[in-house]
C-alpha positions in Angstrom: 71.7 82.8 143.7 74.4 80.5 145.0 76.7 79.5 142.1 79.0 77.3 144.0 79.6 73.8 142.5 77.8 72.1 145.5 74.8 74.4 145.1 74.5 73.6 141.4 74.8 69.9 142.1 71.9 70.3 144.5 69.9 72.1 141.8 70.6 69.2 139.4 69.0 66.8 141.9 65.8 68.9 141.8 66.0 69.5 138.0 67.8 66.7 136.1 67.2 68.7 132.9 69.8 71.2 134.2 72.4 68.5 134.1 71.5 67.8 130.4 71.9 71.5 129.6 75.3 71.8 131.3 76.5 68.7 129.4 75.1 70.1 126.1 77.0 73.4 126.8 80.2 71.4 127.1 79.5 69.5 123.9 78.7 72.7 121.9 81.8 74.4 123.4 83.9 71.4 122.2 82.3 71.7 118.8 83.1 75.4 118.6 86.7 74.6 119.6 86.9 72.1 116.7 85.2 74.3 114.1 85.5 78.0 115.0 88.7 78.3 117.1 91.0 77.1 114.3 90.1 80.2 112.2 92.3 82.1 114.7 95.4 80.3 113.6 94.5 79.4 110.0 96.5 82.1 108.3 99.6 81.6 110.6 99.6 78.0 109.4 98.9 78.6 105.7 101.7 81.2 105.5 104.1 78.8 107.2 104.7 81.1 110.2 103.6 78.3 112.5 103.6 74.5 112.1 100.2 72.9 112.6 101.0 71.3 115.9 102.5 74.4 117.5 99.6 76.5 116.2 97.0 74.2 117.7 98.8 74.2 121.0 99.0 78.0 121.0 95.3 78.2 120.2 94.4 75.8 123.0 96.4 77.8 125.6 95.2 81.3 124.5 91.5 80.3 124.1 91.8 79.3 127.8 93.4 82.5 128.8 91.1 84.6 126.8 87.9 83.1 128.2 89.0 83.6 131.8 90.8 86.9 131.3 88.1 88.7 129.3 85.4 87.6 131.7 87.1 89.4 134.5 87.4 92.6 132.3 83.9 92.7 130.7 80.9 90.5 130.3 79.2 92.7 127.6 78.8 89.8 125.1 77.3 87.5 127.8 74.9 90.3 128.9 73.6 90.6 125.3 73.0 86.8 125.2 71.0 87.0 128.4 68.9 89.9 127.3 67.9 88.9 123.7 65.5 86.1 124.7 62.7 85.7 127.3 62.2 82.2 128.8 60.0 83.4 131.6 57.2 81.1 132.8 57.1 77.5 133.9 60.6 76.5 135.1 60.5 73.0 133.7 59.3 74.1 130.3 61.9 76.8 130.2 64.7 74.3 130.8 63.2 71.9 128.2 63.1 74.7 125.6 66.7 75.7 126.4 67.8 72.1 126.1 66.1 71.8 122.7 67.9 75.0 121.6 71.3 73.5 122.5 70.6 70.3 120.6 69.8 72.3 117.5 73.1 74.2 117.7 75.1 71.0 118.3 73.5 69.3 115.3 74.2 72.1 113.0 77.7 72.6 114.2 78.5 68.9 113.7 77.0 68.9 110.2 79.2 71.9 109.2 82.3 70.3 110.7 81.6 67.1 108.7 81.4 69.2 105.5 84.6 71.1 106.4 82.7 74.5 106.5 83.7 77.0 109.1 80.1 78.0 109.9 79.3 80.2 112.9 78.6 78.2 116.1 77.7 81.6 117.7 74.9 82.2 115.3 73.8 78.6 115.5 73.5 79.0 119.3 71.7 82.3 119.0 69.3 81.0 116.4 68.7 77.8 118.5 67.8 79.7 121.8 65.7 82.2 119.8 63.7 79.3 118.4 63.3 77.8 121.8 62.2 81.1 123.3 59.6 81.6 120.6 58.3 78.1 121.1 57.7 78.9 124.8 56.5 82.5 124.7 55.7 83.3 121.1 57.2 86.5 119.6 57.4 87.8 123.2 60.2 85.4 123.6 62.5 87.7 121.5 63.7 91.0 122.9 64.1 92.8 119.5 66.3 95.7 120.7 68.9 93.4 122.1 68.6 90.8 119.4 69.4 93.4 116.8 73.0 93.5 118.2 73.4 90.1 116.4 72.6 91.7 113.1 74.8 94.7 113.8 77.6 92.3 114.7 77.2 90.2 111.6 77.2 93.2 109.2 80.1 94.7 111.1 82.2 91.6 111.0 81.7 91.1 107.3 82.3 94.7 106.2 85.0 95.6 108.7 86.9 92.4 108.2 86.9 92.8 104.4 87.7 96.5 104.3 90.4 96.3 107.0 92.0 93.3 105.3 92.1 95.2 102.0 93.4 98.5 103.5 96.0 96.9 105.8 97.6 94.8 103.0 98.0 98.0 100.9 99.6 99.8 103.9 102.0 97.0 104.6 103.0 96.9 100.9 103.9 100.5 101.1 105.7 100.4 104.5 107.9 97.4 103.7 108.7 98.2 100.1 112.3 99.4 100.9 113.0 96.7 103.4 115.1 93.6 102.5 113.1 90.4 101.9 115.0 88.5 104.7 114.4 91.2 107.3 110.7 91.6 106.5 110.3 87.8 106.5 111.3 87.5 110.1 109.2 90.6 111.1 106.1 89.1 109.5 106.6 85.7 111.2 106.9 87.5 114.6 103.8 89.6 114.0 101.8 86.6 112.7 102.7 84.6 115.8 101.6 87.4 118.1 98.4 87.8 116.1 97.6 84.1 116.3 97.9 84.3 120.1 95.7 87.5 120.1 93.1 85.9 117.9 92.9 82.8 120.0 92.6 85.0 123.1 89.7 87.0 121.5 88.0 83.8 120.3 88.0 82.5 123.8 86.7 85.8 125.0 83.8 86.0 122.5 82.6 82.4 122.1 83.5 81.3 125.7 81.2 84.0 127.1 78.4 83.0 124.8 78.5 79.4 125.9 78.9 80.2 129.6 76.0 82.6 129.3 73.7 79.7 128.3 75.0 77.6 131.2 74.3 80.5 133.6 70.9 81.1 132.0 70.0 77.4 132.6 71.1 77.7 136.2 69.1 80.9 136.7 66.0 79.3 135.3 66.3 76.4 137.6 66.3 78.9 140.5 63.1 80.4 139.1 64.8 83.5 137.9 64.1 84.9 134.4 67.6 86.2 133.9 71.0 85.7 135.6 71.2 89.6 136.0 74.3 90.3 138.1 75.1 86.8 139.1 78.5 86.6 137.4 80.4 83.6 136.3 81.8 81.1 138.9 85.5 80.2 138.4 84.7 76.4 138.0 82.5 77.2 135.0 85.1 79.4 133.4 87.7 76.7 133.8 85.4 73.9 132.5 84.4 75.8 129.4 87.9 77.0 128.5 89.2 73.4 128.8 86.3 72.3 126.5 87.3 74.9 123.8 90.9 73.9 124.0 90.1 70.2 123.7 87.9 70.8 120.6 90.7 72.8 119.0 93.2 70.1 119.4 90.9 67.3 118.2 89.3 68.9 115.2 91.3 72.0 114.1 93.2 70.7 111.1 90.1 70.2 108.9 88.9 73.8 109.2 92.5 75.2 108.8 92.6 73.6 105.4 89.2 74.9 104.3 89.7 78.5 105.4 93.2 79.5 104.6 94.6 76.8 102.3 91.8 76.3 99.9 90.0 79.7 99.8 93.0 81.9 98.9 96.8 81.5 98.8 98.5 84.0 101.1 102.0 85.4 101.3 103.3 86.1 104.8 102.6 89.9 104.7 99.1 89.1 103.5 98.6 86.8 106.4 99.7 89.6 108.7 97.2 92.0 107.2 94.3 89.5 107.5 95.2 88.6 111.1 95.5 92.2 112.3 92.2 93.0 110.6 90.5 90.1 112.4 92.1 91.1 115.8 90.7 94.7 115.4 87.2 93.5 114.4 86.9 90.9 117.2 88.2 93.3 119.8 85.7 96.1 118.9 82.9 93.6 118.9 83.9 92.2 122.3 84.0 95.5 124.1 80.8 96.7 122.6 78.8 93.6 123.3 78.2 92.5 119.7 78.1 88.7 119.4 80.2 87.9 116.3 81.8 84.9 114.8 85.5 84.3 114.6 84.9 82.6 111.3 83.0 85.6 109.9 85.8 88.0 110.9 88.6 85.8 109.7 87.2 84.7 106.4 86.1 88.2 105.5 89.6 89.6 106.2 91.2 86.8 104.1 88.9 87.6 101.2 89.6 91.3 101.5 93.4 90.6 101.4 93.0 88.3 98.4 90.8 90.8 96.6 93.4 93.6 97.0 95.6 92.0 94.4 92.9 90.6 92.1 89.3 89.4 92.5 90.4 86.3 90.8 92.8 85.4 93.6 89.9 84.5 95.8 88.4 81.0 95.4 84.8 82.4 95.4 83.3 78.9 95.2 84.5 78.1 98.7 83.5 81.5 99.9 80.1 80.9 98.4 79.7 77.6 100.3 80.6 79.4 103.5 78.2 82.3 102.9 75.4 79.8 102.1 76.1 78.0 105.4 76.0 81.4 107.3 72.7 82.3 105.6 71.1 79.0 106.4 72.2 78.9 110.0 69.5 81.2 111.4 66.4 79.5 109.8 67.8 76.0 110.2 68.9 76.2 113.9 65.9 78.4 114.7 63.5 75.9 113.3 65.2 72.9 114.9 65.2 74.7 118.3 61.5 75.6 117.9 60.3 72.1 116.9 62.4 70.3 119.5 61.3 72.8 122.2 57.6 72.2 121.3 58.2 68.4 121.5 60.2 68.5 124.8 57.7 70.7 126.5 55.1 68.0 126.1 56.9 65.9 128.7 
């Protein structure tokens, strides 16, 4: 399968729906940049370790680097995305179903951004393509063994983020007890800045691969292949998707930063360090093991764990409740939208 830009343009002339899919991939990537990527820098801003403008610029740069860099190291997350659904069959119908899935994910992501809720675009995307695959091939459209990695990832991100946040803040309190406030202040700022860069890198690595995998899946389907298999990612696609994430972060990041780390729980600098390190560890483990997880899941769980280490009352559970509700609704909502739209689109 030729993945050069000229070859893809040739495929678009034969299958115009492929152009729609690629455009939708860019749109959902921008939406992710606006709604999910800001979680990586939220604690650095709320603890005043980074001003908003500098944090957004840092996130934009390291999302770019993370997407390109991690793709050369491992494509485990993308391979999970390829393998969890089955779009085999009529090429035109497969492209229509995939197109419907992308529209469902974009609709849900835009709704959550409007409400200021850092819902998971990753899970919206997964649910959407699952609904589209079921619409095309019934229950055979879901490869259960691979799809279960989504559930493992969701449980892992919630539990590991919360526990690591709780444990790390206790450890930091012990280690820095004897240190002067001024010295620890500068150390925490330095660590938080490094963590913000690392988190942005890992967000690009996780979400960037998910969105690129859909683009490659669409391209593979247009060539009559059921799966991209060992096709890899062309450099032009990596650059395009990474720029889209960065653009979304710059345009829409402030709204989510306020919701995640300024309204949910008030953090001191050392607490922000604990939550950021917890999120880095969680995201890194998920990335190398191929579990598709959400940056917002990992980050908000870690923040709640840190807040709960002092007192359960320090966490604004009403905001946490709204986010959990959004997470729970994402799968049925996006799955249903993807299923219904796919059935409609396949009629044409």
